[in-house]
mmCIF file of the N, C-alpha and C atoms, coordinates in Angstrom:
data_MODEL
# 
_entry.id   MODEL 
# 
loop_
_atom_site.group_PDB 
_atom_site.id 
_atom_site.type_symbol 
_atom_site.label_atom_id 
_atom_site.label_alt_id 
_atom_site.label_comp_id 
_atom_site.label_asym_id 
_atom_site.label_entity_id 
_atom_site.label_seq_id 
_atom_site.pdbx_PDB_ins_code 
_atom_site.Cartn_x 
_atom_site.Cartn_y 
_atom_site.Cartn_z 
_atom_site.occupancy 
_atom_site.B_iso_or_equiv 
_atom_site.pdbx_formal_charge 
_atom_site.auth_seq_id 
_atom_site.auth_comp_id 
_atom_site.auth_asym_id 
_atom_site.auth_atom_id 
_atom_site.pdbx_PDB_model_num 
ATOM 1   N N  . MET A 1 1  ? 121.513 133.014 124.933 1.00 0.00 ? 1  MET A N  1 
ATOM 2   C CA . MET A 1 1  ? 120.200 133.636 125.007 1.00 0.00 ? 1  MET A CA 1 
ATOM 3   C C  . MET A 1 1  ? 119.345 133.131 123.845 1.00 0.00 ? 1  MET A C  1 
ATOM 4   N N  . SER A 1 2  ? 118.146 132.731 124.150 1.00 0.00 ? 2  SER A N  1 
ATOM 5   C CA . SER A 1 2  ? 117.232 132.193 123.148 1.00 0.00 ? 2  SER A CA 1 
ATOM 6   C C  . SER A 1 2  ? 116.086 133.172 122.911 1.00 0.00 ? 2  SER A C  1 
ATOM 7   N N  . VAL A 1 3  ? 115.760 133.374 121.661 1.00 0.00 ? 3  VAL A N  1 
ATOM 8   C CA . VAL A 1 3  ? 114.638 134.244 121.304 1.00 0.00 ? 3  VAL A CA 1 
ATOM 9   C C  . VAL A 1 3  ? 113.481 133.347 120.910 1.00 0.00 ? 3  VAL A C  1 
ATOM 10  N N  . LYS A 1 4  ? 112.398 133.383 121.650 1.00 0.00 ? 4  LYS A N  1 
ATOM 11  C CA . LYS A 1 4  ? 111.239 132.554 121.337 1.00 0.00 ? 4  LYS A CA 1 
ATOM 12  C C  . LYS A 1 4  ? 110.284 133.329 120.449 1.00 0.00 ? 4  LYS A C  1 
ATOM 13  N N  . VAL A 1 5  ? 109.704 132.639 119.477 1.00 0.00 ? 5  VAL A N  1 
ATOM 14  C CA . VAL A 1 5  ? 108.745 133.235 118.561 1.00 0.00 ? 5  VAL A CA 1 
ATOM 15  C C  . VAL A 1 5  ? 107.491 132.369 118.609 1.00 0.00 ? 5  VAL A C  1 
ATOM 16  N N  . PRO A 1 6  ? 106.656 132.573 119.626 1.00 0.00 ? 6  PRO A N  1 
ATOM 17  C CA . PRO A 1 6  ? 105.496 131.691 119.820 1.00 0.00 ? 6  PRO A CA 1 
ATOM 18  C C  . PRO A 1 6  ? 104.446 131.780 118.723 1.00 0.00 ? 6  PRO A C  1 
ATOM 19  N N  . PHE A 1 7  ? 104.439 132.860 117.948 1.00 0.00 ? 7  PHE A N  1 
ATOM 20  C CA . PHE A 1 7  ? 103.418 133.009 116.911 1.00 0.00 ? 7  PHE A CA 1 
ATOM 21  C C  . PHE A 1 7  ? 103.852 132.457 115.561 1.00 0.00 ? 7  PHE A C  1 
ATOM 22  N N  . CYS A 1 8  ? 105.056 131.918 115.469 1.00 0.00 ? 8  CYS A N  1 
ATOM 23  C CA . CYS A 1 8  ? 105.543 131.411 114.189 1.00 0.00 ? 8  CYS A CA 1 
ATOM 24  C C  . CYS A 1 8  ? 104.672 130.235 113.746 1.00 0.00 ? 8  CYS A C  1 
ATOM 25  N N  . THR A 1 9  ? 104.097 130.348 112.556 1.00 0.00 ? 9  THR A N  1 
ATOM 26  C CA . THR A 1 9  ? 103.210 129.314 112.035 1.00 0.00 ? 9  THR A CA 1 
ATOM 27  C C  . THR A 1 9  ? 103.868 128.455 110.964 1.00 0.00 ? 9  THR A C  1 
ATOM 28  N N  . CYS A 1 10 ? 105.130 128.715 110.672 1.00 0.00 ? 10 CYS A N  1 
ATOM 29  C CA . CYS A 1 10 ? 105.840 127.963 109.647 1.00 0.00 ? 10 CYS A CA 1 
ATOM 30  C C  . CYS A 1 10 ? 106.164 126.562 110.162 1.00 0.00 ? 10 CYS A C  1 
ATOM 31  N N  . ALA A 1 11 ? 105.811 125.573 109.389 1.00 0.00 ? 11 ALA A N  1 
ATOM 32  C CA . ALA A 1 11 ? 106.057 124.181 109.773 1.00 0.00 ? 11 ALA A CA 1 
ATOM 33  C C  . ALA A 1 11 ? 107.388 123.654 109.249 1.00 0.00 ? 11 ALA A C  1 
ATOM 34  N N  . ASP A 1 12 ? 108.097 124.458 108.460 1.00 0.00 ? 12 ASP A N  1 
ATOM 35  C CA . ASP A 1 12 ? 109.356 124.010 107.871 1.00 0.00 ? 12 ASP A CA 1 
ATOM 36  C C  . ASP A 1 12 ? 110.509 124.225 108.851 1.00 0.00 ? 12 ASP A C  1 
ATOM 37  N N  . THR A 1 13 ? 110.544 123.406 109.890 1.00 0.00 ? 13 THR A N  1 
ATOM 38  C CA . THR A 1 13 ? 111.587 123.550 110.896 1.00 0.00 ? 13 THR A CA 1 
ATOM 39  C C  . THR A 1 13 ? 112.942 123.062 110.412 1.00 0.00 ? 13 THR A C  1 
ATOM 40  N N  . ALA A 1 14 ? 113.001 122.441 109.239 1.00 0.00 ? 14 ALA A N  1 
ATOM 41  C CA . ALA A 1 14 ? 114.281 122.052 108.654 1.00 0.00 ? 14 ALA A CA 1 
ATOM 42  C C  . ALA A 1 14 ? 114.988 123.249 108.012 1.00 0.00 ? 14 ALA A C  1 
ATOM 43  N N  . CYS A 1 15 ? 114.256 124.300 107.772 1.00 0.00 ? 15 CYS A N  1 
ATOM 44  C CA . CYS A 1 15 ? 114.828 125.511 107.172 1.00 0.00 ? 15 CYS A CA 1 
ATOM 45  C C  . CYS A 1 15 ? 115.806 126.148 108.162 1.00 0.00 ? 15 CYS A C  1 
ATOM 46  N N  . PRO A 1 16 ? 117.010 126.471 107.708 1.00 0.00 ? 16 PRO A N  1 
ATOM 47  C CA . PRO A 1 16 ? 117.983 127.068 108.628 1.00 0.00 ? 16 PRO A CA 1 
ATOM 48  C C  . PRO A 1 16 ? 117.564 128.449 109.141 1.00 0.00 ? 16 PRO A C  1 
ATOM 49  N N  . PHE A 1 17 ? 116.606 129.085 108.476 1.00 0.00 ? 17 PHE A N  1 
ATOM 50  C CA . PHE A 1 17 ? 116.149 130.412 108.881 1.00 0.00 ? 17 PHE A CA 1 
ATOM 51  C C  . PHE A 1 17 ? 114.979 130.365 109.856 1.00 0.00 ? 17 PHE A C  1 
ATOM 52  N N  . HIS A 1 18 ? 114.421 129.174 110.092 1.00 0.00 ? 18 HIS A N  1 
ATOM 53  C CA . HIS A 1 18 ? 113.294 129.031 111.009 1.00 0.00 ? 18 HIS A CA 1 
ATOM 54  C C  . HIS A 1 18 ? 113.748 129.430 112.418 1.00 0.00 ? 18 HIS A C  1 
ATOM 55  N N  . PRO A 1 19 ? 112.930 130.208 113.142 1.00 0.00 ? 19 PRO A N  1 
ATOM 56  C CA . PRO A 1 19 ? 113.309 130.660 114.484 1.00 0.00 ? 19 PRO A CA 1 
ATOM 57  C C  . PRO A 1 19 ? 113.660 129.548 115.470 1.00 0.00 ? 19 PRO A C  1 
ATOM 58  N N  . ALA A 1 20 ? 113.217 128.324 115.209 1.00 0.00 ? 20 ALA A N  1 
ATOM 59  C CA . ALA A 1 20 ? 113.545 127.210 116.101 1.00 0.00 ? 20 ALA A CA 1 
ATOM 60  C C  . ALA A 1 20 ? 115.014 126.794 115.984 1.00 0.00 ? 20 ALA A C  1 
ATOM 61  N N  . ASN A 1 21 ? 115.698 127.266 114.927 1.00 0.00 ? 21 ASN A N  1 
ATOM 62  C CA . ASN A 1 21 ? 117.060 126.812 114.656 1.00 0.00 ? 21 ASN A CA 1 
ATOM 63  C C  . ASN A 1 21 ? 118.165 127.791 115.028 1.00 0.00 ? 21 ASN A C  1 
ATOM 64  N N  . HIS A 1 22 ? 117.812 128.874 115.680 1.00 0.00 ? 22 HIS A N  1 
ATOM 65  C CA . HIS A 1 22 ? 118.813 129.870 116.084 1.00 0.00 ? 22 HIS A CA 1 
ATOM 66  C C  . HIS A 1 22 ? 118.190 130.785 117.130 1.00 0.00 ? 22 HIS A C  1 
ATOM 67  N N  . ASN A 1 23 ? 118.910 131.770 117.574 1.00 0.00 ? 23 ASN A N  1 
ATOM 68  C CA . ASN A 1 23 ? 118.381 132.685 118.594 1.00 0.00 ? 23 ASN A CA 1 
ATOM 69  C C  . ASN A 1 23 ? 118.200 134.104 118.064 1.00 0.00 ? 23 ASN A C  1 
ATOM 70  N N  . LYS A 1 24 ? 117.910 134.244 116.775 1.00 0.00 ? 24 LYS A N  1 
ATOM 71  C CA . LYS A 1 24 ? 117.777 135.562 116.154 1.00 0.00 ? 24 LYS A CA 1 
ATOM 72  C C  . LYS A 1 24 ? 116.334 135.911 115.791 1.00 0.00 ? 24 LYS A C  1 
ATOM 73  N N  . GLY A 1 25 ? 115.371 135.139 116.290 1.00 0.00 ? 25 GLY A N  1 
ATOM 74  C CA . GLY A 1 25 ? 113.965 135.425 116.013 1.00 0.00 ? 25 GLY A CA 1 
ATOM 75  C C  . GLY A 1 25 ? 113.631 135.299 114.538 1.00 0.00 ? 25 GLY A C  1 
ATOM 76  N N  . CYS A 1 26 ? 112.839 136.220 114.033 1.00 0.00 ? 26 CYS A N  1 
ATOM 77  C CA . CYS A 1 26 ? 112.366 136.181 112.644 1.00 0.00 ? 26 CYS A CA 1 
ATOM 78  C C  . CYS A 1 26 ? 113.312 136.867 111.652 1.00 0.00 ? 26 CYS A C  1 
ATOM 79  N N  . THR A 1 27 ? 114.318 137.557 112.155 1.00 0.00 ? 27 THR A N  1 
ATOM 80  C CA . THR A 1 27 ? 115.191 138.355 111.294 1.00 0.00 ? 27 THR A CA 1 
ATOM 81  C C  . THR A 1 27 ? 115.793 137.574 110.131 1.00 0.00 ? 27 THR A C  1 
ATOM 82  N N  . PRO A 1 28 ? 116.410 136.408 110.327 1.00 0.00 ? 28 PRO A N  1 
ATOM 83  C CA . PRO A 1 28 ? 116.984 135.688 109.184 1.00 0.00 ? 28 PRO A CA 1 
ATOM 84  C C  . PRO A 1 28 ? 115.934 135.279 108.137 1.00 0.00 ? 28 PRO A C  1 
ATOM 85  N N  . CYS A 1 29 ? 114.764 134.875 108.586 1.00 0.00 ? 29 CYS A N  1 
ATOM 86  C CA . CYS A 1 29 ? 113.695 134.484 107.663 1.00 0.00 ? 29 CYS A CA 1 
ATOM 87  C C  . CYS A 1 29 ? 113.252 135.684 106.827 1.00 0.00 ? 29 CYS A C  1 
ATOM 88  N N  . ILE A 1 30 ? 113.020 136.782 107.481 1.00 0.00 ? 30 ILE A N  1 
ATOM 89  C CA . ILE A 1 30 ? 112.570 137.984 106.773 1.00 0.00 ? 30 ILE A CA 1 
ATOM 90  C C  . ILE A 1 30 ? 113.641 138.465 105.803 1.00 0.00 ? 30 ILE A C  1 
ATOM 91  N N  . ALA A 1 31 ? 114.892 138.469 106.232 1.00 0.00 ? 31 ALA A N  1 
ATOM 92  C CA . ALA A 1 31 ? 115.982 138.906 105.351 1.00 0.00 ? 31 ALA A CA 1 
ATOM 93  C C  . ALA A 1 31 ? 116.078 138.024 104.108 1.00 0.00 ? 31 ALA A C  1 
ATOM 94  N N  . LYS A 1 32 ? 115.965 136.704 104.285 1.00 0.00 ? 32 LYS A N  1 
ATOM 95  C CA . LYS A 1 32 ? 116.021 135.762 103.162 1.00 0.00 ? 32 LYS A CA 1 
ATOM 96  C C  . LYS A 1 32 ? 114.873 136.009 102.195 1.00 0.00 ? 32 LYS A C  1 
ATOM 97  N N  . ASN A 1 33 ? 113.673 136.223 102.754 1.00 0.00 ? 33 ASN A N  1 
ATOM 98  C CA . ASN A 1 33 ? 112.505 136.457 101.908 1.00 0.00 ? 33 ASN A CA 1 
ATOM 99  C C  . ASN A 1 33 ? 112.599 137.781 101.161 1.00 0.00 ? 33 ASN A C  1 
ATOM 100 N N  . LEU A 1 34 ? 113.050 138.835 101.820 1.00 0.00 ? 34 LEU A N  1 
ATOM 101 C CA . LEU A 1 34 ? 113.204 140.126 101.145 1.00 0.00 ? 34 LEU A CA 1 
ATOM 102 C C  . LEU A 1 34 ? 114.197 140.019 99.991  1.00 0.00 ? 34 LEU A C  1 
ATOM 103 N N  . LYS A 1 35 ? 115.305 139.322 100.224 1.00 0.00 ? 35 LYS A N  1 
ATOM 104 C CA . LYS A 1 35 ? 116.311 139.146 99.176  1.00 0.00 ? 35 LYS A CA 1 
ATOM 105 C C  . LYS A 1 35 ? 115.749 138.389 97.981  1.00 0.00 ? 35 LYS A C  1 
ATOM 106 N N  . ALA A 1 36 ? 114.862 137.436 98.237  1.00 0.00 ? 36 ALA A N  1 
ATOM 107 C CA . ALA A 1 36 ? 114.277 136.610 97.171  1.00 0.00 ? 36 ALA A CA 1 
ATOM 108 C C  . ALA A 1 36 ? 113.011 137.226 96.562  1.00 0.00 ? 36 ALA A C  1 
ATOM 109 N N  . GLY A 1 37 ? 112.572 138.394 97.079  1.00 0.00 ? 37 GLY A N  1 
ATOM 110 C CA . GLY A 1 37 ? 111.339 139.003 96.571  1.00 0.00 ? 37 GLY A CA 1 
ATOM 111 C C  . GLY A 1 37 ? 110.104 138.233 97.016  1.00 0.00 ? 37 GLY A C  1 
ATOM 112 N N  . GLU A 1 38 ? 110.204 137.611 98.175  1.00 0.00 ? 38 GLU A N  1 
ATOM 113 C CA . GLU A 1 38 ? 109.109 136.798 98.679  1.00 0.00 ? 38 GLU A CA 1 
ATOM 114 C C  . GLU A 1 38 ? 108.576 137.352 99.996  1.00 0.00 ? 38 GLU A C  1 
ATOM 115 N N  . ILE A 1 39 ? 107.489 136.749 100.440 1.00 0.00 ? 39 ILE A N  1 
ATOM 116 C CA . ILE A 1 39 ? 106.851 137.095 101.705 1.00 0.00 ? 39 ILE A CA 1 
ATOM 117 C C  . ILE A 1 39 ? 106.948 135.854 102.596 1.00 0.00 ? 39 ILE A C  1 
ATOM 118 N N  . PRO A 1 40 ? 107.253 136.015 103.883 1.00 0.00 ? 40 PRO A N  1 
ATOM 119 C CA . PRO A 1 40 ? 107.314 134.844 104.760 1.00 0.00 ? 40 PRO A CA 1 
ATOM 120 C C  . PRO A 1 40 ? 105.997 134.065 104.786 1.00 0.00 ? 40 PRO A C  1 
ATOM 121 N N  . THR A 1 41 ? 106.114 132.773 104.973 1.00 0.00 ? 41 THR A N  1 
ATOM 122 C CA . THR A 1 41 ? 104.970 131.864 105.000 1.00 0.00 ? 41 THR A CA 1 
ATOM 123 C C  . THR A 1 41 ? 103.882 132.320 105.962 1.00 0.00 ? 41 THR A C  1 
ATOM 124 N N  . CYS A 1 42 ? 104.270 132.865 107.110 1.00 0.00 ? 42 CYS A N  1 
ATOM 125 C CA . CYS A 1 42 ? 103.287 133.254 108.128 1.00 0.00 ? 42 CYS A CA 1 
ATOM 126 C C  . CYS A 1 42 ? 102.300 134.301 107.602 1.00 0.00 ? 42 CYS A C  1 
ATOM 127 N N  . PHE A 1 43 ? 102.733 135.146 106.679 1.00 0.00 ? 43 PHE A N  1 
ATOM 128 C CA . PHE A 1 43 ? 101.818 136.144 106.116 1.00 0.00 ? 43 PHE A CA 1 
ATOM 129 C C  . PHE A 1 43 ? 100.762 135.461 105.246 1.00 0.00 ? 43 PHE A C  1 
ATOM 130 N N  . PHE A 1 44 ? 101.180 134.483 104.440 1.00 0.00 ? 44 PHE A N  1 
ATOM 131 C CA . PHE A 1 44 ? 100.226 133.731 103.626 1.00 0.00 ? 44 PHE A CA 1 
ATOM 132 C C  . PHE A 1 44 ? 99.257  132.965 104.511 1.00 0.00 ? 44 PHE A C  1 
ATOM 133 N N  . LYS A 1 45 ? 99.791  132.349 105.573 1.00 0.00 ? 45 LYS A N  1 
ATOM 134 C CA . LYS A 1 45 ? 98.932  131.581 106.473 1.00 0.00 ? 45 LYS A CA 1 
ATOM 135 C C  . LYS A 1 45 ? 97.908  132.468 107.157 1.00 0.00 ? 45 LYS A C  1 
ATOM 136 N N  . SER A 1 46 ? 98.235  133.736 107.369 1.00 0.00 ? 46 SER A N  1 
ATOM 137 C CA . SER A 1 46 ? 97.264  134.648 107.979 1.00 0.00 ? 46 SER A CA 1 
ATOM 138 C C  . SER A 1 46 ? 96.064  134.880 107.066 1.00 0.00 ? 46 SER A C  1 
ATOM 139 N N  . LEU A 1 47 ? 96.223  134.564 105.772 1.00 0.00 ? 47 LEU A N  1 
ATOM 140 C CA . LEU A 1 47 ? 95.125  134.679 104.806 1.00 0.00 ? 47 LEU A CA 1 
ATOM 141 C C  . LEU A 1 47 ? 94.476  133.323 104.531 1.00 0.00 ? 47 LEU A C  1 
ATOM 142 N N  . GLY A 1 48 ? 94.923  132.294 105.264 1.00 0.00 ? 48 GLY A N  1 
ATOM 143 C CA . GLY A 1 48 ? 94.342  130.962 105.104 1.00 0.00 ? 48 GLY A CA 1 
ATOM 144 C C  . GLY A 1 48 ? 95.008  130.104 104.055 1.00 0.00 ? 48 GLY A C  1 
ATOM 145 N N  . VAL A 1 49 ? 96.127  130.537 103.500 1.00 0.00 ? 49 VAL A N  1 
ATOM 146 C CA . VAL A 1 49 ? 96.844  129.766 102.484 1.00 0.00 ? 49 VAL A CA 1 
ATOM 147 C C  . VAL A 1 49 ? 97.904  128.917 103.168 1.00 0.00 ? 49 VAL A C  1 
ATOM 148 N N  . GLN A 1 50 ? 97.874  127.620 102.930 1.00 0.00 ? 50 GLN A N  1 
ATOM 149 C CA . GLN A 1 50 ? 98.805  126.708 103.585 1.00 0.00 ? 50 GLN A CA 1 
ATOM 150 C C  . GLN A 1 50 ? 100.009 126.353 102.713 1.00 0.00 ? 50 GLN A C  1 
ATOM 151 N N  . LYS A 1 51 ? 99.846  126.433 101.403 1.00 0.00 ? 51 LYS A N  1 
ATOM 152 C CA . LYS A 1 51 ? 100.948 126.123 100.494 1.00 0.00 ? 51 LYS A CA 1 
ATOM 153 C C  . LYS A 1 51 ? 100.741 126.902 99.202  1.00 0.00 ? 51 LYS A C  1 
ATOM 154 N N  . PRO A 1 52 ? 101.803 127.125 98.416  1.00 0.00 ? 52 PRO A N  1 
ATOM 155 C CA . PRO A 1 52 ? 101.689 127.960 97.215  1.00 0.00 ? 52 PRO A CA 1 
ATOM 156 C C  . PRO A 1 52 ? 100.613 127.529 96.230  1.00 0.00 ? 52 PRO A C  1 
ATOM 157 N N  . ALA A 1 53 ? 100.355 126.241 96.097  1.00 0.00 ? 53 ALA A N  1 
ATOM 158 C CA . ALA A 1 53 ? 99.362  125.778 95.128  1.00 0.00 ? 53 ALA A CA 1 
ATOM 159 C C  . ALA A 1 53 ? 97.973  126.334 95.419  1.00 0.00 ? 53 ALA A C  1 
ATOM 160 N N  . GLU A 1 54 ? 97.729  126.710 96.663  1.00 0.00 ? 54 GLU A N  1 
ATOM 161 C CA . GLU A 1 54 ? 96.439  127.275 97.024  1.00 0.00 ? 54 GLU A CA 1 
ATOM 162 C C  . GLU A 1 54 ? 96.391  128.777 96.756  1.00 0.00 ? 54 GLU A C  1 
ATOM 163 N N  . GLY A 1 55 ? 97.545  129.354 96.472  1.00 0.00 ? 55 GLY A N  1 
ATOM 164 C CA . GLY A 1 55 ? 97.621  130.783 96.243  1.00 0.00 ? 55 GLY A CA 1 
ATOM 165 C C  . GLY A 1 55 ? 97.321  131.145 94.806  1.00 0.00 ? 55 GLY A C  1 
ATOM 166 N N  . VAL A 1 56 ? 97.409  132.412 94.513  1.00 0.00 ? 56 VAL A N  1 
ATOM 167 C CA . VAL A 1 56 ? 97.121  132.916 93.174  1.00 0.00 ? 56 VAL A CA 1 
ATOM 168 C C  . VAL A 1 56 ? 98.204  132.496 92.199  1.00 0.00 ? 56 VAL A C  1 
ATOM 169 N N  . GLY A 1 57 ? 99.453  132.584 92.631  1.00 0.00 ? 57 GLY A N  1 
ATOM 170 C CA . GLY A 1 57 ? 100.556 132.227 91.755  1.00 0.00 ? 57 GLY A CA 1 
ATOM 171 C C  . GLY A 1 57 ? 101.153 130.890 92.128  1.00 0.00 ? 57 GLY A C  1 
ATOM 172 N N  . SER A 1 58 ? 102.374 130.701 91.728  1.00 0.00 ? 58 SER A N  1 
ATOM 173 C CA . SER A 1 58 ? 103.002 129.412 91.987  1.00 0.00 ? 58 SER A CA 1 
ATOM 174 C C  . SER A 1 58 ? 104.057 129.491 93.091  1.00 0.00 ? 58 SER A C  1 
ATOM 175 N N  . GLY A 1 59 ? 104.039 130.561 93.855  1.00 0.00 ? 59 GLY A N  1 
ATOM 176 C CA . GLY A 1 59 ? 105.058 130.689 94.889  1.00 0.00 ? 59 GLY A CA 1 
ATOM 177 C C  . GLY A 1 59 ? 104.648 131.626 96.012  1.00 0.00 ? 59 GLY A C  1 
ATOM 178 N N  . TRP A 1 60 ? 105.638 132.053 96.746  1.00 0.00 ? 60 TRP A N  1 
ATOM 179 C CA . TRP A 1 60 ? 105.428 132.890 97.920  1.00 0.00 ? 60 TRP A CA 1 
ATOM 180 C C  . TRP A 1 60 ? 105.847 134.339 97.636  1.00 0.00 ? 60 TRP A C  1 
ATOM 181 N N  . THR A 1 61 ? 105.685 134.798 96.401  1.00 0.00 ? 61 THR A N  1 
ATOM 182 C CA . THR A 1 61 ? 106.176 136.124 96.025  1.00 0.00 ? 61 THR A CA 1 
ATOM 183 C C  . THR A 1 61 ? 105.304 137.255 96.567  1.00 0.00 ? 61 THR A C  1 
ATOM 184 N N  . VAL A 1 62 ? 105.874 138.443 96.530  1.00 0.00 ? 62 VAL A N  1 
ATOM 185 C CA . VAL A 1 62 ? 105.144 139.646 96.927  1.00 0.00 ? 62 VAL A CA 1 
ATOM 186 C C  . VAL A 1 62 ? 103.909 139.798 96.040  1.00 0.00 ? 62 VAL A C  1 
ATOM 187 N N  . ARG A 1 63 ? 104.062 139.524 94.754  1.00 0.00 ? 63 ARG A N  1 
ATOM 188 C CA . ARG A 1 63 ? 102.940 139.634 93.817  1.00 0.00 ? 63 ARG A CA 1 
ATOM 189 C C  . ARG A 1 63 ? 101.825 138.639 94.165  1.00 0.00 ? 63 ARG A C  1 
ATOM 190 N N  . ASP A 1 64 ? 102.200 137.404 94.483  1.00 0.00 ? 64 ASP A N  1 
ATOM 191 C CA . ASP A 1 64 ? 101.210 136.397 94.885  1.00 0.00 ? 64 ASP A CA 1 
ATOM 192 C C  . ASP A 1 64 ? 100.460 136.855 96.132  1.00 0.00 ? 64 ASP A C  1 
ATOM 193 N N  . PHE A 1 65 ? 101.194 137.400 97.104  1.00 0.00 ? 65 PHE A N  1 
ATOM 194 C CA . PHE A 1 65 ? 100.573 137.859 98.340  1.00 0.00 ? 65 PHE A CA 1 
ATOM 195 C C  . PHE A 1 65 ? 99.632  139.033 98.071  1.00 0.00 ? 65 PHE A C  1 
ATOM 196 N N  . ALA A 1 66 ? 100.071 139.973 97.245  1.00 0.00 ? 66 ALA A N  1 
ATOM 197 C CA . ALA A 1 66 ? 99.225  141.133 96.920  1.00 0.00 ? 66 ALA A CA 1 
ATOM 198 C C  . ALA A 1 66 ? 97.932  140.686 96.236  1.00 0.00 ? 66 ALA A C  1 
ATOM 199 N N  . ALA A 1 67 ? 98.028  139.710 95.345  1.00 0.00 ? 67 ALA A N  1 
ATOM 200 C CA . ALA A 1 67 ? 96.830  139.210 94.670  1.00 0.00 ? 67 ALA A CA 1 
ATOM 201 C C  . ALA A 1 67 ? 95.874  138.553 95.665  1.00 0.00 ? 67 ALA A C  1 
ATOM 202 N N  . LEU A 1 68 ? 96.422  137.827 96.634  1.00 0.00 ? 68 LEU A N  1 
ATOM 203 C CA . LEU A 1 68 ? 95.570  137.193 97.646  1.00 0.00 ? 68 LEU A CA 1 
ATOM 204 C C  . LEU A 1 68 ? 94.885  138.231 98.523  1.00 0.00 ? 68 LEU A C  1 
ATOM 205 N N  . VAL A 1 69 ? 95.612  139.277 98.898  1.00 0.00 ? 69 VAL A N  1 
ATOM 206 C CA . VAL A 1 69 ? 95.018  140.337 99.713  1.00 0.00 ? 69 VAL A CA 1 
ATOM 207 C C  . VAL A 1 69 ? 93.905  141.024 98.931  1.00 0.00 ? 69 VAL A C  1 
ATOM 208 N N  . THR A 1 70 ? 94.141  141.312 97.662  1.00 0.00 ? 70 THR A N  1 
ATOM 209 C CA . THR A 1 70 ? 93.132  141.944 96.816  1.00 0.00 ? 70 THR A CA 1 
ATOM 210 C C  . THR A 1 70 ? 91.893  141.061 96.709  1.00 0.00 ? 70 THR A C  1 
ATOM 211 N N  . LYS A 1 71 ? 92.105  139.773 96.492  1.00 0.00 ? 71 LYS A N  1 
ATOM 212 C CA . LYS A 1 71 ? 90.993  138.826 96.379  1.00 0.00 ? 71 LYS A CA 1 
ATOM 213 C C  . LYS A 1 71 ? 90.192  138.772 97.689  1.00 0.00 ? 71 LYS A C  1 
ATOM 214 N N  . ALA A 1 72 ? 90.888  138.746 98.816  1.00 0.00 ? 72 ALA A N  1 
ATOM 215 C CA . ALA A 1 72 ? 90.216  138.712 100.121 1.00 0.00 ? 72 ALA A CA 1 
ATOM 216 C C  . ALA A 1 72 ? 89.393  139.980 100.344 1.00 0.00 ? 72 ALA A C  1 
ATOM 217 N N  . GLU A 1 73 ? 89.933  141.123 99.955  1.00 0.00 ? 73 GLU A N  1 
ATOM 218 C CA . GLU A 1 73 ? 89.209  142.388 100.100 1.00 0.00 ? 73 GLU A CA 1 
ATOM 219 C C  . GLU A 1 73 ? 87.966  142.419 99.209  1.00 0.00 ? 73 GLU A C  1 
ATOM 220 N N  . GLU A 1 74 ? 88.086  141.895 97.996  1.00 0.00 ? 74 GLU A N  1 
ATOM 221 C CA . GLU A 1 74 ? 86.939  141.846 97.087  1.00 0.00 ? 74 GLU A CA 1 
ATOM 222 C C  . GLU A 1 74 ? 85.832  140.979 97.678  1.00 0.00 ? 74 GLU A C  1 
ATOM 223 N N  . LYS A 1 75 ? 86.196  139.851 98.270  1.00 0.00 ? 75 LYS A N  1 
ATOM 224 C CA . LYS A 1 75 ? 85.199  138.966 98.891  1.00 0.00 ? 75 LYS A CA 1 
ATOM 225 C C  . LYS A 1 75 ? 84.534  139.675 100.059 1.00 0.00 ? 75 LYS A C  1 
ATOM 226 N N  . ARG A 1 76 ? 85.306  140.411 100.835 1.00 0.00 ? 76 ARG A N  1 
ATOM 227 C CA . ARG A 1 76 ? 84.754  141.141 101.973 1.00 0.00 ? 76 ARG A CA 1 
ATOM 228 C C  . ARG A 1 76 ? 83.765  142.205 101.504 1.00 0.00 ? 76 ARG A C  1 
ATOM 229 N N  . GLU A 1 77 ? 84.095  142.874 100.423 1.00 0.00 ? 77 GLU A N  1 
ATOM 230 C CA . GLU A 1 77 ? 83.203  143.904 99.870  1.00 0.00 ? 77 GLU A CA 1 
ATOM 231 C C  . GLU A 1 77 ? 81.917  143.289 99.325  1.00 0.00 ? 77 GLU A C  1 
ATOM 232 N N  . GLU A 1 78 ? 82.007  142.111 98.719  1.00 0.00 ? 78 GLU A N  1 
ATOM 233 C CA . GLU A 1 78 ? 80.823  141.429 98.190  1.00 0.00 ? 78 GLU A CA 1 
ATOM 234 C C  . GLU A 1 78 ? 79.840  141.063 99.294  1.00 0.00 ? 78 GLU A C  1 
ATOM 235 N N  . LYS A 1 79 ? 80.354  140.769 100.479 1.00 0.00 ? 79 LYS A N  1 
ATOM 236 C CA . LYS A 1 79 ? 79.508  140.373 101.606 1.00 0.00 ? 79 LYS A CA 1 
ATOM 237 C C  . LYS A 1 79 ? 78.746  141.537 102.219 1.00 0.00 ? 79 LYS A C  1 
ATOM 238 N N  . LYS A 1 80 ? 79.168  142.758 101.923 1.00 0.00 ? 80 LYS A N  1 
ATOM 239 C CA . LYS A 1 80 ? 78.523  143.936 102.497 1.00 0.00 ? 80 LYS A CA 1 
ATOM 240 C C  . LYS A 1 80 ? 77.174  144.208 101.854 1.00 0.00 ? 80 LYS A C  1 
# 
């Protein structure tokens, strides 16, 4: 049985946790990221970030993601 994840935006198909490499959907990716204190790439991409260098910090951490969300909200408020 294969689990398809059509919304997966991660381009790192060499990663053993990528949904293209098993039939467990996003579970292995999410588990790996939670253990590492990180957020999956797809969450960053939903904010328009393609790689860590474009983010606030130097990685895919929860803190980096929170800073990006805060920054996006501030920009939205400025436009009002």
